[in-house]
N, C-alpha and C positions, 0 to 999 in steps of 0.2 A: 078094141083089143080083141083079137082072136080067141076063140076057146082053147087053142093050143097053149098059147101065152098064158091064159088064165091058169091053166091046169099046172104049167111049169113052175109059176111064182108060188103056186100053193105047196107045190112039192118040196121046194128050198127052204120055205119058212120052218118046218119043223127040224131040219137039220141045223139050221142058225141057232134056233134056240137050244139045242142039245149042246153045241158049243159054248154058248155063254152059260148053261148049266154047270158044264165042266168047268170052265175058267173061274166061275164063283166058287165051286166047291174048292178048286185049287187055291184060291186065295183065302178062304174060309180056314183051311188046314195049315195054311201058314201062319194066320193070326194066331190060330189056337197053339200051333207049336211055340211061337214067339211068347205067348201068355205063359205057357209052361215053363218055358226056359226063364222067363223073368221072375215068375214065382218062385222057381228052383233057387236061383241067385239071391234072391231076397232071404228067403227062408235060411238059406246057407250063411248068409252075412250075419243075420241075426243068431245063428246059432254059434257063431264065431265070436261074436260080441259077447255073448253071455259067458262062453268059456273063459274068456280073457278075462272077465270080471270076476269069474270063480277063481282063476289062477292067481290073479293079483295078490290078495292076502296071503296065498300059500308063499309066494315069492318072498313077499314083506316078512313073513314070519321066518322063512330061511335066513333072510338078510339079517335080522334081529340076533336069530341063533348065533350066527357066524359072528355078530359083534359081540355078543355075551361070551362066546368060547373065547374071542380075542382079549376080552378084558379079563376073563380068568387066568388066561396065560399071562398075562402081564402083573396080575397081582402078586405071585410069588416072587416075581423080580424085585417089585417095590419091597416086599418083607425082606427080602434079602440083604436090599438096600439098606433098611432101616436097621437091620441086625448089624450089617457093617458099620454104619453110622456110630451105632450104640458102642460096638467093640472098639471104635477108634476113640470114642469119647472116654471108654473106660481105661484105654492105654494111655491117654492124655494125663488122667486123673491120676494114674499110677504112678507116671513117670515123676511129678513134683514129689510124690510120697516118697519114692526110693530116693530123689535127690536129697529130701528132708532127713530121711534115715541115715543116710551117708554124712550129713553135715553134723547130726547129734553125735555122731560116734567121734567127731574132733574135739580133741582138748584144748583148750586155751589157757597159756598163762603168759605172765610177765617177765621181762628180762632185765638184769643189771645193766646192760650193754645199750647205751644211748642212742645207737643207730638202730634198735631192734625195736618194733613197735609191738609186737606180739609174737610168741612161739606156740607152734601147732603140731600138736602129736595125734596120732590116731593107732588103735589096738588092730584096726581092720585093713591097716595098708597091706599090701600083698606084694610078693616080689615081681617085676617084670620078667615074664618068662624069655628065657635064654635059648639061644641055638648053640651054646659053647658047651664044649664037651672035654673031658679030662681034666687036668689039673689045671685051675683058673690062674692066670696072670693078668692083674689090671694093665690097662693100655690106656695112655692119653694121646695115642695119635688119633686125630680126628677121622682118619680113614678106616679106623679098627672097627670090629664089631663089638668089643667091650665097649668103646667111645658111643655108638649108636645106642647100646642098651642103658647106659648111664642118661644120655639125653632123652630117651624113652621115659625114664624114671622121673626124671626132672619135670618133664611134661605131666605125667600122671599126678605127680605131688603138686604142682601149682596150678596145672590147668591152662598153661599157657601154650599155645600151639608152636611147634618147630619153627614154622614159618613167620610167626611173629615174636620169636626168642633171640635176644643177644646174650650169648655166654661170654661174661666177664672173666670168669675164670673156674676151671675145671682141675682140682688139685688133691694129692694124698692127704688124707685127714689123719695121718698118725700110723698107719698100717697098710699094707697092700690091700687089703679087704674093706677098707673104710676110704670113702671119697668126701671132698666137699664141692659144691658148685655154687657161684655165684651168678645169678641170671635176671635178666628183665625183660619186660615187653620193648619193642622197639621204640616206644615213645617214652620208656621210663617210668610209665604212671604205675606200674606195680614192678615191684623190685623184692627178690627173694635171695636167701641163704638155704640151700639143702642140704644137710646131711644124710648120707646113704650108705650100706652095709653090703656085702656080698653074702649070699646064702647059697652054700654049696649045692650044686645041680637045681637050682632054683633062679637064681639072678640076683639083681640088684632089687633092694628094698630102700625106701625113705624112712628115716629114723626120728627125723626133726627137719621141721620146715620153720624158718624163721621170716617174718615179713618185715622188710627194712624201709627206713624212712631217708635213707641215703646211700650211694655205692661207696662213698669215701670211707676208707678204713674198714670196708667190708670184707678184704682180703689181704 
């Protein structure tokens, strides 16, 4: 090898070494950056996890508070329902008492008439409200208002609904302001003779209720 070639080779070696150093520095720099990024990501992930753990009890407490609020909102409704149930029970208890009081006002007696089982009267019977005005004229036309009010009076006295009532006789009972009605249930299990009188400006009022054991000879 000539002296010139040897000098050229020596001259190239430092240049190659510089390039290798630069490449190594670049690689080291990249590695350092990757390490920093990785560390940052790990620290951030741990921080988010810790924050989530801290937030979870708070969320649960909020949910518990919401459920408690809902429960407190429902309680008054339940109390209202209980009060309503108590009111209904009291009303049911009062109804038999009222019915018992009305029953206690009825007076029963016997009759010499063999077809009459018992005679019932009451001082608490009230006139059936009338819609008639002016001078009253007793009517036995089954299409008239007066007839309808007579039937209503019989229903009130006997407790037989008009749809379950057979009217066997509705007639004058000695005067224009007195009427006698003989009725029964449709199956004839209950039979009555009702005496009623007209009260001016008020209507027909029952004055005597006879419980019958037969319809024969009742009118």
